[in-house]
Structures are given as C-alpha cells and as structure tokens.
FINUPA-869514 format. One record per residue (C-alpha): residue in one letter; x, y negated, z. Coordinates in nm, 2 decimals. Example, Ala and Ser with C-alpha at 12.3 -4.5 7.8 and 13.67 -1.06 7.14 Angstrom:
<pts>
(pt 'A' (1.23 0.45 0.78))
(pt 'S' (1.37 0.11 0.71))
</pts>
This chain:
<pts>
(pt 'M' (-0.37 0.37 -1.75))
(pt 'K' (-0.40 0.06 -1.98))
(pt 'S' (-0.14 -0.21 -1.96))
(pt 'W' (-0.37 -0.48 -1.83))
(pt 'V' (-0.52 -0.25 -1.57))
(pt 'S' (-0.18 -0.15 -1.45))
(pt 'K' (-0.06 -0.51 -1.44))
(pt 'L' (-0.38 -0.62 -1.25))
(pt 'Y' (-0.33 -0.34 -1.00))
(pt 'N' (0.02 -0.45 -0.94))
(pt 'I' (-0.10 -0.81 -0.87))
(pt 'W' (-0.36 -0.66 -0.64))
(pt 'E' (-0.09 -0.47 -0.45))
(pt 'L' (0.11 -0.79 -0.41))
(pt 'T' (-0.19 -0.99 -0.28))
(pt 'R' (-0.38 -0.74 -0.07))
(pt 'N' (-0.11 -0.73 0.20))
(pt 'S' (-0.16 -1.10 0.28))
(pt 'L' (-0.36 -1.24 0.56))
(pt 'F' (-0.42 -1.56 0.36))
(pt 'Y' (-0.67 -1.48 0.08))
(pt 'V' (-0.96 -1.31 0.26))
(pt 'P' (-0.98 -1.56 0.55))
(pt 'V' (-0.97 -1.85 0.30))
(pt 'I' (-1.25 -1.69 0.09))
(pt 'I' (-1.46 -1.63 0.40))
(pt 'S' (-1.40 -1.99 0.52))
(pt 'F' (-1.53 -2.13 0.19))
(pt 'C' (-1.83 -1.90 0.21))
(pt 'F' (-1.91 -2.04 0.56))
(pt 'I' (-1.87 -2.40 0.44))
(pt 'A' (-2.10 -2.33 0.14))
(pt 'G' (-2.35 -2.15 0.36))
(pt 'I' (-2.38 -2.43 0.62))
(pt 'I' (-2.41 -2.69 0.34))
(pt 'A' (-2.68 -2.48 0.17))
(pt 'V' (-2.87 -2.45 0.50))
(pt 'F' (-2.84 -2.82 0.56))
(pt 'L' (-2.97 -2.91 0.21))
(pt 'F' (-3.26 -2.66 0.25))
(pt 'E' (-3.35 -2.83 0.57))
(pt 'L' (-3.35 -3.17 0.41))
(pt 'H' (-3.60 -3.06 0.14))
(pt 'Y' (-3.82 -2.86 0.38))
(pt 'T' (-3.79 -3.05 0.70))
(pt 'E' (-4.16 -3.02 0.80))
(pt 'L' (-4.15 -2.64 0.75))
(pt 'V' (-3.84 -2.60 0.96))
(pt 'H' (-3.97 -2.81 1.24))
(pt 'K' (-4.27 -2.57 1.28))
(pt 'I' (-4.02 -2.31 1.41))
(pt 'H' (-4.03 -2.38 1.79))
(pt 'Y' (-3.74 -2.18 1.91))
(pt 'L' (-3.48 -2.38 1.72))
(pt 'Y' (-3.26 -2.65 1.87))
(pt 'A' (-3.48 -2.93 2.00))
(pt 'G' (-3.22 -3.18 2.14))
(pt 'S' (-3.09 -3.50 2.00))
(pt 'I' (-2.82 -3.54 1.73))
(pt 'E' (-2.58 -3.70 1.98))
(pt 'D' (-2.62 -3.40 2.21))
(pt 'A' (-2.56 -3.16 1.92))
(pt 'K' (-2.24 -3.35 1.82))
(pt 'S' (-2.11 -3.32 2.18))
(pt 'I' (-2.19 -2.94 2.19))
(pt 'L' (-2.04 -2.89 1.84))
(pt 'Q' (-1.72 -3.06 1.94))
(pt 'T' (-1.69 -2.84 2.25))
(pt 'A' (-1.77 -2.53 2.04))
(pt 'L' (-1.51 -2.64 1.78))
(pt 'S' (-1.24 -2.68 2.05))
(pt 'A' (-1.33 -2.34 2.19))
(pt 'M' (-1.32 -2.18 1.85))
(pt 'I' (-0.98 -2.32 1.78))
(pt 'T' (-0.86 -2.19 2.12))
(pt 'M' (-1.01 -1.85 2.04))
(pt 'T' (-0.85 -1.83 1.70))
(pt 'T' (-0.51 -1.92 1.85))
(pt 'L' (-0.56 -1.63 2.09))
(pt 'V' (-0.64 -1.40 1.80))
(pt 'I' (-0.33 -1.51 1.61))
(pt 'S' (-0.12 -1.45 1.92))
(pt 'I' (-0.26 -1.10 1.97))
(pt 'T' (-0.20 -1.03 1.60))
(pt 'M' (0.17 -1.14 1.63))
(pt 'V' (0.22 -0.92 1.94))
(pt 'V' (0.08 -0.62 1.76))
(pt 'L' (0.29 -0.69 1.45))
(pt 'S' (0.60 -0.72 1.67))
(pt 'L' (0.53 -0.39 1.84))
(pt 'S' (0.46 -0.22 1.51))
(pt 'A' (0.78 -0.35 1.37))
(pt 'S' (0.99 -0.22 1.67))
(pt 'Q' (0.82 0.12 1.71))
(pt 'L' (0.70 0.22 1.36))
(pt 'G' (0.92 0.01 1.14))
(pt 'P' (0.91 -0.34 0.99))
(pt 'R' (0.78 -0.21 0.66))
(pt 'L' (0.46 -0.09 0.83))
(pt 'I' (0.36 -0.45 0.90))
(pt 'N' (0.22 -0.46 0.54))
(pt 'T' (0.00 -0.16 0.63))
(pt 'F' (-0.15 -0.35 0.92))
(pt 'M' (-0.19 -0.68 0.73))
(pt 'S' (-0.35 -0.50 0.43))
(pt 'S' (-0.63 -0.37 0.66))
(pt 'R' (-0.95 -0.52 0.53))
(pt 'V' (-1.11 -0.51 0.87))
(pt 'T' (-0.83 -0.72 1.02))
(pt 'Q' (-0.86 -0.97 0.74))
(pt 'I' (-1.24 -1.00 0.78))
(pt 'Y' (-1.21 -1.05 1.16))
(pt 'I' (-0.95 -1.33 1.12))
(pt 'G' (-1.16 -1.47 0.83))
(pt 'F' (-1.47 -1.49 1.05))
(pt 'F' (-1.28 -1.69 1.32))
(pt 'F' (-1.14 -1.94 1.06))
(pt 'G' (-1.48 -1.95 0.89))
(pt 'S' (-1.65 -2.05 1.22))
(pt 'I' (-1.41 -2.33 1.27))
(pt 'A' (-1.47 -2.45 0.91))
(pt 'L' (-1.84 -2.43 0.97))
(pt 'C' (-1.84 -2.64 1.29))
(pt 'L' (-1.61 -2.90 1.13))
(pt 'T' (-1.83 -2.92 0.82))
(pt 'L' (-2.15 -2.97 1.02))
(pt 'L' (-1.99 -3.24 1.23))
(pt 'I' (-1.90 -3.43 0.92))
(pt 'L' (-2.26 -3.39 0.79))
(pt 'L' (-2.41 -3.51 1.12))
(pt 'H' (-2.18 -3.81 1.13))
(pt 'D' (-2.39 -3.99 0.87))
(pt 'N' (-2.74 -4.03 1.03))
(pt 'S' (-2.88 -4.20 0.72))
(pt 'T' (-2.90 -3.88 0.52))
(pt 'F' (-3.18 -3.73 0.74))
(pt 'D' (-3.48 -3.87 0.93))
(pt 'K' (-3.51 -3.59 1.18))
(pt 'T' (-3.26 -3.38 1.37))
(pt 'P' (-3.14 -3.09 1.14))
(pt 'R' (-3.25 -2.82 1.39))
(pt 'L' (-3.19 -2.52 1.17))
(pt 'S' (-2.83 -2.62 1.08))
(pt 'I' (-2.74 -2.69 1.44))
(pt 'S' (-2.90 -2.37 1.56))
(pt 'A' (-2.72 -2.17 1.29))
(pt 'S' (-2.38 -2.31 1.40))
(pt 'F' (-2.46 -2.23 1.77))
(pt 'T' (-2.56 -1.88 1.68))
(pt 'I' (-2.23 -1.82 1.48))
(pt 'T' (-2.03 -1.96 1.77))
(pt 'F' (-2.21 -1.72 2.02))
(pt 'I' (-2.16 -1.42 1.79))
(pt 'N' (-1.78 -1.50 1.79))
(pt 'L' (-1.76 -1.40 2.15))
(pt 'F' (-1.86 -1.04 2.06))
(pt 'I' (-1.65 -1.05 1.75))
(pt 'L' (-1.35 -1.13 1.97))
(pt 'L' (-1.42 -0.81 2.17))
(pt 'G' (-1.45 -0.61 1.85))
(pt 'Y' (-1.12 -0.75 1.72))
(pt 'V' (-0.94 -0.67 2.05))
(pt 'N' (-1.07 -0.31 2.02))
(pt 'H' (-0.96 -0.29 1.66))
(pt 'V' (-0.62 -0.42 1.73))
(pt 'A' (-0.57 -0.18 2.02))
(pt 'R' (-0.66 0.11 1.80))
(pt 'S' (-0.44 -0.02 1.52))
(pt 'G' (-0.14 -0.02 1.75))
(pt 'I' (-0.17 0.36 1.80))
(pt 'A' (0.08 0.55 1.59))
(pt 'D' (-0.18 0.81 1.48))
(pt 'T' (-0.40 0.53 1.34))
(pt 'T' (-0.11 0.40 1.13))
(pt 'I' (-0.02 0.75 1.02))
(pt 'N' (-0.37 0.82 0.90))
(pt 'R' (-0.39 0.49 0.72))
(pt 'V' (-0.06 0.55 0.53))
(pt 'S' (-0.16 0.91 0.45))
(pt 'C' (-0.48 0.77 0.29))
(pt 'E' (-0.27 0.54 0.08))
(pt 'I' (-0.05 0.83 -0.04))
(pt 'Q' (-0.36 1.04 -0.12))
(pt 'Q' (-0.51 0.76 -0.32))
(pt 'S' (-0.18 0.71 -0.50))
(pt 'L' (-0.17 1.07 -0.59))
(pt 'E' (-0.53 1.07 -0.72))
(pt 'R' (-0.46 0.76 -0.92))
(pt 'L' (-0.12 0.84 -1.07))
(pt 'C' (-0.11 1.22 -1.09))
(pt 'T' (-0.32 1.24 -1.41))
(pt 'T' (-0.24 1.32 -1.77))
(pt 'D' (-0.19 1.00 -1.96))
(pt 'D' (-0.42 1.00 -2.27))
(pt 'L' (-0.13 0.83 -2.46))
(pt 'N' (0.09 1.13 -2.41))
(pt 'D' (0.06 1.39 -2.69))
(pt 'N' (0.05 1.73 -2.52))
(pt 'K' (0.13 1.91 -2.85))
(pt 'A' (0.46 1.73 -2.87))
(pt 'N' (0.58 1.69 -2.51))
(pt 'Q' (0.95 1.72 -2.58))
(pt 'A' (1.18 1.42 -2.62))
(pt 'L' (1.34 1.51 -2.96))
(pt 'K' (1.54 1.20 -3.02))
(pt 'P' (1.71 1.13 -3.36))
(pt 'A' (2.05 1.30 -3.41))
(pt 'D' (2.23 0.96 -3.42))
(pt 'F' (2.04 0.81 -3.13))
(pt 'E' (2.34 0.75 -2.91))
(pt 'S' (2.57 0.63 -3.18))
(pt 'N' (2.32 0.41 -3.36))
(pt 'G' (2.13 0.29 -3.06))
(pt 'R' (2.17 -0.04 -2.87))
(pt 'A' (2.19 -0.05 -2.49))
(pt 'L' (1.97 -0.31 -2.31))
(pt 'Y' (2.09 -0.47 -1.99))
(pt 'S' (1.89 -0.63 -1.72))
(pt 'S' (1.91 -1.01 -1.67))
(pt 'H' (1.73 -1.01 -1.33))
(pt 'N' (1.78 -0.86 -0.98))
(pt 'G' (1.49 -0.69 -0.81))
(pt 'Y' (1.26 -0.38 -0.78))
(pt 'I' (1.07 -0.26 -1.08))
(pt 'Q' (0.70 -0.29 -0.97))
(pt 'N' (0.52 -0.19 -1.29))
(pt 'I' (0.60 -0.08 -1.64))
(pt 'Q' (0.35 -0.13 -1.92))
(pt 'Y' (0.39 0.19 -2.11))
(pt 'P' (0.10 0.14 -2.35))
(pt 'T' (0.23 -0.20 -2.46))
(pt 'L' (0.58 -0.05 -2.50))
(pt 'L' (0.44 0.23 -2.71))
(pt 'T' (0.25 -0.02 -2.93))
(pt 'L' (0.57 -0.23 -2.96))
(pt 'A' (0.77 0.08 -3.07))
(pt 'Q' (0.51 0.18 -3.33))
(pt 'D' (0.48 -0.17 -3.48))
(pt 'T' (0.85 -0.22 -3.51))
(pt 'G' (0.96 0.13 -3.60))
(pt 'L' (1.18 0.17 -3.29))
(pt 'V' (1.25 0.45 -3.06))
(pt 'I' (1.27 0.33 -2.70))
(pt 'Q' (1.44 0.51 -2.41))
(pt 'L' (1.40 0.37 -2.05))
(pt 'D' (1.65 0.48 -1.79))
(pt 'C' (1.45 0.34 -1.51))
(pt 'M' (1.10 0.37 -1.35))
(pt 'A' (0.88 0.19 -1.10))
(pt 'G' (1.05 0.18 -0.76))
(pt 'D' (1.41 0.16 -0.89))
(pt 'Y' (1.62 -0.14 -0.81))
(pt 'L' (1.78 -0.34 -1.10))
(pt 'F' (2.08 -0.56 -1.07))
(pt 'K' (2.19 -0.81 -1.33))
(pt 'G' (2.39 -0.64 -1.60))
(pt 'Q' (2.26 -0.29 -1.53))
(pt 'Q' (2.16 -0.08 -1.83))
(pt 'V' (1.79 -0.05 -1.86))
(pt 'G' (1.76 0.17 -2.16))
(pt 'I' (1.85 0.23 -2.53))
(pt 'V' (1.67 0.11 -2.84))
(pt 'Y' (1.71 0.28 -3.18))
(pt 'P' (1.80 0.18 -3.44))
(pt 'A' (2.02 -0.11 -3.34))
(pt 'N' (1.98 -0.30 -3.67))
(pt 'K' (1.61 -0.35 -3.62))
(pt 'I' (1.64 -0.53 -3.28))
(pt 'T' (1.57 -0.90 -3.27))
(pt 'P' (1.58 -1.14 -2.98))
(pt 'E' (1.20 -1.16 -3.00))
(pt 'I' (1.17 -0.78 -2.97))
(pt 'E' (1.41 -0.77 -2.68))
(pt 'L' (1.21 -1.04 -2.49))
(pt 'A' (0.88 -0.85 -2.56))
(pt 'L' (1.04 -0.53 -2.43))
(pt 'F' (1.16 -0.69 -2.10))
(pt 'A' (0.82 -0.86 -2.07))
(pt 'C' (0.67 -0.51 -2.03))
(pt 'I' (0.88 -0.45 -1.71))
(pt 'D' (0.75 -0.63 -1.40))
(pt 'V' (1.04 -0.70 -1.16))
(pt 'G' (0.99 -0.85 -0.81))
(pt 'E' (1.15 -0.88 -0.47))
(pt 'N' (0.96 -0.59 -0.31))
(pt 'R' (0.85 -0.24 -0.41))
(pt 'T' (0.48 -0.18 -0.46))
(pt 'G' (0.26 0.12 -0.49))
(pt 'A' (0.12 0.03 -0.83))
(pt 'Q' (0.32 0.31 -1.01))
(pt 'D' (0.56 0.42 -0.74))
(pt 'I' (0.44 0.75 -0.58))
(pt 'E' (0.72 0.74 -0.32))
(pt 'Y' (0.63 0.40 -0.19))
(pt 'S' (0.39 0.50 0.08))
(pt 'V' (0.57 0.84 0.14))
(pt 'R' (0.88 0.64 0.24))
(pt 'H' (0.66 0.45 0.50))
(pt 'L' (0.53 0.78 0.65))
(pt 'V' (0.89 0.92 0.67))
(pt 'E' (1.01 0.60 0.84))
(pt 'I' (0.76 0.65 1.12))
(pt 'A' (0.89 1.00 1.18))
(pt 'I' (1.26 0.89 1.17))
(pt 'R' (1.19 0.61 1.42))
(pt 'A' (1.00 0.85 1.65))
(pt 'L' (1.30 1.08 1.66))
(pt 'S' (1.55 0.81 1.73))
(pt 'P' (1.71 0.82 2.08))
(pt 'G' (1.55 0.50 2.18))
(pt 'I' (1.19 0.63 2.13))
(pt 'N' (1.23 1.01 2.13))
(pt 'D' (0.86 1.08 2.05))
(pt 'D' (0.84 1.43 1.91))
(pt 'F' (0.46 1.43 1.89))
(pt 'T' (0.45 1.14 1.65))
(pt 'A' (0.70 1.31 1.42))
(pt 'I' (0.50 1.63 1.43))
(pt 'T' (0.19 1.44 1.34))
(pt 'V' (0.37 1.30 1.04))
(pt 'L' (0.48 1.65 0.93))
(pt 'D' (0.12 1.77 0.96))
(pt 'K' (0.00 1.49 0.73))
(pt 'L' (0.29 1.55 0.49))
(pt 'S' (0.21 1.92 0.46))
(pt 'G' (-0.14 1.83 0.32))
(pt 'L' (0.00 1.56 0.10))
(pt 'L' (0.28 1.78 -0.04))
(pt 'A' (0.03 2.06 -0.11))
(pt 'Q' (-0.18 1.81 -0.31))
(pt 'L' (0.14 1.70 -0.49))
(pt 'M' (0.23 2.06 -0.58))
(pt 'D' (-0.12 2.11 -0.73))
(pt 'S' (-0.10 1.78 -0.93))
(pt 'K' (0.05 1.69 -1.26))
(pt 'L' (0.29 1.40 -1.27))
(pt 'P' (0.30 1.18 -1.58))
(pt 'S' (0.60 1.27 -1.80))
(pt 'H' (0.62 0.93 -1.99))
(pt 'I' (0.71 1.09 -2.32))
(pt 'Y' (0.50 0.93 -2.60))
(pt 'H' (0.47 1.01 -2.97))
(pt 'D' (0.29 0.85 -3.26))
(pt 'E' (0.01 1.01 -3.46))
(pt 'S' (0.26 1.19 -3.68))
(pt 'G' (0.44 1.35 -3.38))
(pt 'Q' (0.75 1.14 -3.40))
(pt 'L' (0.90 1.03 -3.06))
(pt 'K' (0.85 0.66 -2.99))
(pt 'L' (0.90 0.62 -2.61))
(pt 'V' (1.07 0.83 -2.35))
(pt 'A' (1.11 0.69 -1.99))
(pt 'K' (1.24 0.82 -1.66))
(pt 'S' (0.98 1.00 -1.46))
(pt 'S' (0.93 1.13 -1.11))
(pt 'H' (0.98 1.49 -1.04))
(pt 'K' (0.81 1.70 -0.77))
(pt 'P' (1.13 1.86 -0.63))
(pt 'E' (1.29 1.51 -0.58))
(pt 'I' (0.98 1.37 -0.40))
(pt 'F' (0.95 1.69 -0.19))
(pt 'F' (1.32 1.67 -0.10))
(pt 'R' (1.32 1.30 -0.01))
(pt 'A' (1.00 1.34 0.20))
(pt 'L' (1.14 1.61 0.43))
(pt 'S' (1.52 1.57 0.42))
(pt 'K' (1.54 1.26 0.64))
(pt 'I' (1.30 1.40 0.89))
(pt 'R' (1.49 1.73 0.90))
(pt 'D' (1.82 1.55 0.94))
(pt 'A' (1.69 1.33 1.22))
(pt 'G' (1.55 1.63 1.41))
(pt 'K' (1.82 1.89 1.33))
(pt 'Q' (1.91 1.92 1.70))
(pt 'N' (1.55 1.93 1.81))
(pt 'P' (1.41 2.29 1.81))
(pt 'G' (1.05 2.17 1.82))
(pt 'I' (1.09 1.97 1.50))
(pt 'L' (1.27 2.25 1.32))
(pt 'M' (0.99 2.49 1.44))
(pt 'Q' (0.73 2.26 1.29))
(pt 'L' (0.93 2.22 0.96))
(pt 'I' (0.95 2.60 0.93))
(pt 'F' (0.57 2.62 0.99))
(pt 'V' (0.51 2.35 0.72))
(pt 'L' (0.75 2.51 0.47))
(pt 'G' (0.61 2.86 0.53))
(pt 'E' (0.25 2.75 0.48))
(pt 'L' (0.34 2.56 0.17))
(pt 'K' (0.53 2.85 0.02))
(pt 'N' (0.25 3.10 0.10))
(pt 'S' (-0.03 2.87 -0.01))
(pt 'S' (-0.27 2.93 -0.30))
(pt 'Y' (-0.16 2.63 -0.50))
(pt 'P' (-0.03 2.75 -0.84))
(pt 'N' (0.24 2.49 -0.90))
(pt 'K' (0.47 2.57 -0.61))
(pt 'E' (0.81 2.40 -0.60))
(pt 'Y' (1.00 2.70 -0.46))
(pt 'D' (1.34 2.56 -0.53))
(pt 'A' (1.27 2.25 -0.31))
(pt 'I' (1.13 2.47 -0.04))
(pt 'N' (1.42 2.71 -0.05))
(pt 'L' (1.67 2.43 -0.03))
(pt 'Q' (1.51 2.29 0.28))
(pt 'I' (1.51 2.64 0.44))
(pt 'A' (1.88 2.68 0.36))
(pt 'Y' (1.95 2.35 0.54))
(pt 'I' (1.74 2.47 0.84))
(pt 'R' (1.94 2.79 0.86))
(pt 'Q' (2.26 2.59 0.86))
(pt 'H' (2.13 2.37 1.15))
(pt 'I' (2.03 2.68 1.35))
(pt 'T' (2.38 2.83 1.31))
(pt 'E' (2.55 2.50 1.39))
(pt 'F' (2.35 2.38 1.69))
(pt 'F' (2.17 2.68 1.84))
(pt 'A' (2.42 2.96 1.80))
(pt 'E' (2.37 3.25 2.05))
(pt 'S' (2.08 3.08 2.23))
(pt 'E' (1.72 3.15 2.29))
(pt 'E' (1.63 2.87 2.05))
(pt 'Q' (1.81 3.05 1.77))
(pt 'K' (1.61 3.37 1.84))
(pt 'A' (1.28 3.17 1.84))
(pt 'L' (1.36 2.99 1.52))
(pt 'E' (1.48 3.30 1.34))
(pt 'K' (1.16 3.48 1.45))
(pt 'M' (0.96 3.19 1.30))
(pt 'L' (1.15 3.22 0.97))
(pt 'S' (1.09 3.60 0.96))
(pt 'K' (0.72 3.54 1.03))
(pt 'Y' (0.68 3.34 0.71))
(pt 'G' (0.92 3.56 0.51))
(pt 'L' (1.18 3.27 0.49))
(pt 'K' (1.47 3.45 0.63))
(pt 'S' (1.74 3.55 0.39))
</pts>
C-alpha cells in the first residue's frame, strides 16, 4: 500500500467514528438545496404557480407554520440525541466502552442524525429567506411546500431511527458489525506488498549492524497508528542506510523508548532522523489502518464482558466464538506482510516488526478461554472451534497455536472438573476431534 494511501486511510479511520462530519455535510446540503429551490422559484415564478397542489396560503401563515415546525424539529432532534446517548451508555456498560466507536461509525446512524439536523437548518434558512418580502412578488409556494414535506417525512424517519437504534443495541448486531470490520481488515492488509522482494525475503543485516548502528528513541507518547513503509524504503535507498524498526502499528510508545536502529551511525543527520520519525504516525488511540488486532480486541472484549459474573451471558460469548472461528480460518489462509524490504540489488534496506499468526490466534482465544475456564459450555464450544480449525482444509494451519490452546483446556478440565460428568463430556469432545493427548 502506498504511503499516501495508507496515511489517508488512517485519517479516514480517525474521522469516520465521529458523529460530527456527516450531519454537518448533510446540513449544508439541505441549506444549499432549499436556496437552490428558492432561486429556481424566483426565476420561474409563473411556471411554479401553475402547479395547483402546492402551498396556497400567505407568507405570514407560512412563517407561523415554519416556526412551529422548527420548534418541533428541535424537540425531535433533542429526543434523537437522548435516545442515542441511552444506547451508547448501554453499549458501554454491556459490550464495552470501546464499542461506542463501532456504533458511532455506523453510516446509517450518521445519516439519520444528519437528516434531523439538516431539516432544522432547512427550516431556519427558509425563515431567513422569507423575512425579506422585497425579494419576491408572490408567495414562494414551492420552497414552502418542500420544507413542509421534509418536516412531514421526518416523522417516519424518527420511527426508522428508533427501529435502527433498537437493533443496534442487540449484541448480535454489534458482533456482526465488528466481524465485518475484521474481515475487511484481513482482506485489505493480508496481501503481499509489491515492495517486498520475494526472492530475498530474509533479513540479512550487515555483520557490524549492532556495533556500528545507532539507536533511535521516541520523543512522543502514544499509539502507533500508521507506518509509511514505502517512504521509509525510499529514504533508506536515497541515504544508503539500513533501517530496523522494533515497533509496528498498534504498539504503544513512551518517550525515550527505543524505536529502532539505523546503520551506519556516521550517515545519520538530524534531518534524516526527523524524516524517519515523520513516517511514523503516533496518536492517542489505536486505529485499524494497519493494526490487524484492533477489531479482534473489540470482539474479544464483548465475549469477556458477557462471561463476567455481572452479566453471565454464555450465548453472546458463544456467538463471538462462532464468528472468530470463521475469521481465524480466513487468517490461517492469508499471508501477513513481513515488512522486509530490499533494493534492486537485493541488499537489505528496511526490516520492521511484523504481526505473526500464532500471536494473533493466541490473543484472540486466550482471554475468552481464561474467562470461561470454569464454564463447561464455553470450553465445549472452544473445543469445537479448535477441532474444526485443525481439521479444516486450509493449507496454512497454525498447529502450534491450536495445540497450545488445547493444552490449556486440558489443564482447566483437570483443575476444575476432576472426576465429574463435565470432565467425561469434555474429554469425549476432545477425543471426537482427535485433540486428546
């Protein structure tokens, strides 16, 4: 992925979770639309007045109705915001506060809220236009009728929004939405980078790399959101350097932490060091621009909260495991970028920390397994997921990660279900999938 594309996507990730941008854009569109209709009516007044089913009252009556409609729209929008805050509060308490971004990033939610704010802006704009009677000779029937129609439609939009919010509050809806985000991330990130030379995919660093290299240290605190690998590669080629990054997207940096090593040390200048750090975007929050585990963590958090004593919802946790099984199968059949880059002559120029499938696999299942280690139903579902993954037809199976999870499950069975019917059932399930040692 090119540097500017990656950087733009990171900016998009930061802005799409906001309820601000889409409603503002829609409001400006409504304002522009009513002004366009008003100007059209000024130029084609006679043509408009031939349409008999349009508003036929006086301007003063129209102003009075518009003021009432504006007041009603403000009240309706206040109700919408209140409903939204209630849903966000429930989502934060039951599914986790990080899932608020998932709700706010819903384009449908943003469009609904934008329509209400846009209707207020439309009514207010038309009231301002009608205030000066000298700009038109006859009542602007089309503009007034359009505003009345939009206000009437808002009644049904409110019903649609309530239905949308009610569905959004269901755990399964959130799980499906997060699963789609993970799937899109895998499709976007799990590809072979065209900058990576497959013929020389080993990081053969110079013999004196450690002794003649210079360590670089972070001057900021925050999460790495995006690393511009193509720009780093170009910088290394132009300056004759070999760059090693000990961090990747999703890692947290603190001031003074070692970011990497640059070789040779005598070629490094303050300008080069600034250019290198400019390729690493650091912010207050993690984003999914290059971080594969970003949305996986959200899905795992739903399962952990569902298994907490205060909620104790096994079915939600099982739904998460069902979704994770498909996503992990897709991950096993994908190729993660290695971030090892060479120049045209095959010399190593850039090597960076990369994600590994076993680590992602382990982090995705370990916390859920630990939270449900005393729950035979959760362990049964984990055995089912691990068994299906191990016996699947995907060629790139991560057997080590699967076997490690199975070993932990055997330990939980011995520790919590010794000499019980649950132990017999769980061991039978292990034997069914050939997972018993």
